[in-house]
Each structure stands twice: as structure tokens, then as C-alpha cells.
N, C-alpha and C positions, 0 to 999 in steps of 0.2 A: 504494500500500500504506500502511496505517496500522498503527502498533504503539505500545504503551504498556506500561510496567513499573510495578508497584506492589508494596509490601511488606506482608507479613502475618506476624505473630508467632504461632506455634503455641501455642494455649491448652491447658491440662491437659484441659479438657473435649473437646478434639479427638482425644484419644488413646484407644486401646483397652486392654484388659487386658495386652497385650504391651508397652505403653509407646510404641507408634508411632501415627502419625496413621491414624485409621480411614479405610478406602478411600472411603467416601461423602463425607467431608469435602473431598476434592479437587474434587468438583463445586461445592461452596460456594466454594472458592478460585478456581475458574474463573469463577464468578459475580462475585466481587469484581473479578477482572481484566477481565472483559467490561464491567461497570458503569463502572469507572474509565476504560477505553479510550474508551467512548462519551462519557462525561462530559467527558473531556479534549478531545474534538473537538466539543463543544457539543451533544451529543445525550444528555443525561441521560435515564434511563428516564421520569422525570416529563414531560419534554418530549415524548417519543414518545407517551406516553399522552394528554397534553393535546392532541396533534394528532389523536387518534382512532385510534391504532394500538396493537397489542400485538406482542410478539416471542416467541411460545411456542417452546420447545425441541422439535425433532422428531427429533434424533439426537445421540448423543454417543459418544465413545470415549476410553479412557485406556490408557496404558502406564506401568506402575510400574517404575522403574529401581532406586531406592534409597529407603529409608524416611526420612521426616521424624519428628522426635521433639519432645516437649515443649520449649518455649522456643526452638526453631530460628527464626531470622529467615529468611523465605522471600521470594523475588522471583518474582512471577507476571508473565510476559510474555504479552500477548495481541496477536494480529495478524490483520488482515483483508487479504487479498491481492486480492480481486475486488470491485469496486463494483457493477457492473451484473450482477445475478444474481437469479433468483427467490427465492433463499435468502441468508441471511447466515451464512457459514461462518467460524468463528473458531478459529484454532490457538492452543494454549497450551503454554508450557514453564514448569515450576516448578523454580527453583534454590535451593539452600541458599546464603545470602549469604556466610557465613564462608569457604567454599572454592569457591564458584561451581560446585558439583557439580549436574549435572542429575538431578533426582529423579523427575519425572513429566512426561509430555507427552501431549497429547490434543487434542480438538476438540469443539466444539458447533456444531450447525447449527440455525438458527432461520428462521422464516418470518414475514413481516409478515401480520397479520390486522387487519381493520377492527373496531374495538370495536362499531360499530353492528350488525353482522350476524355477526361472528366468522368471516368468510370470508377465505381467503387473498387477498393483494394483492401487486402488484408493489411494490418499494421505492418509497415515496412521494417526491415532489419535494423536500420539505424535507431528507430524508435524503441524497439525491443531491447537492443544492446545497451542503450543509455539507461533504461529503467529496470532491467531484470534483477539487478542486485537489490532493489528495494522491495521486491515481492517475494513472499515465502513460496517455496515449492509446495504444491498441493497434490 
């Protein structure tokens, strides 16, 4: 399993007329968490693309528990539990840092596609090689 936590400060532009973070922004926060998770393990999106692959989103889900508001410092936790799978499934939790309260949780599911023909692909060797030491043999 791999996991990584990153911080985001809620910008005024992220909030709606009610003064809370607009629901669509949470997917952007998930993207920041996912990007930093992969970067931390040597798989920046640029690396994936340079190797000839893309990771399009094919499914997502969110559960809103409590609202975030302007200037909250948030912690986005991203986690991948399974390495060998036709998809990359990432779980997220977003906490307010000041009180460690869980605000939102959810997931995104991605599939590797080859840039050359845009067809789905198994996870490529470079991806498996970078991450295999972090997963227990089952």
C-alpha cells in the first residue's frame, strides 16, 4: 500500500455563495492529492506521459461529511491499496488540519491508456517497478 498526505489552503475562489467550498472543487483537491502521491513515489504525471501513457478518470465518488470554508488548511490523504490491477483505484480523505475533522472522503478510478492509440493497457512495467517494494506479497 502507498499513501501520501498533502496540504491545501482553501482559496476564496473555491467557495460558493454560501461561503463553503463548492462541491466540484473536491475533485480538484483529489487531483492534487493523487498528483503528489504519485510524484512522491517517483511517478510524476510528466513521467507517465513521457513513457507513453495517460491515466484518464473512469469513475469517481464522494461523500461530504462537513463543509470546508475559506482559508481552512486542509490535509488530503491519498492511498492506493492494490498494485496489480487493470485499474488504478485511489481512496481519499480530506481533513481540516486545525481539528483533524474528516470533511470529505471518496475515490477515483483510472485506467492506463497508451498515448499512441488511446487504448487501455495493463499497468506498465515502469509503474510496477517503482511501486512493488511498497506492496506486500499476497
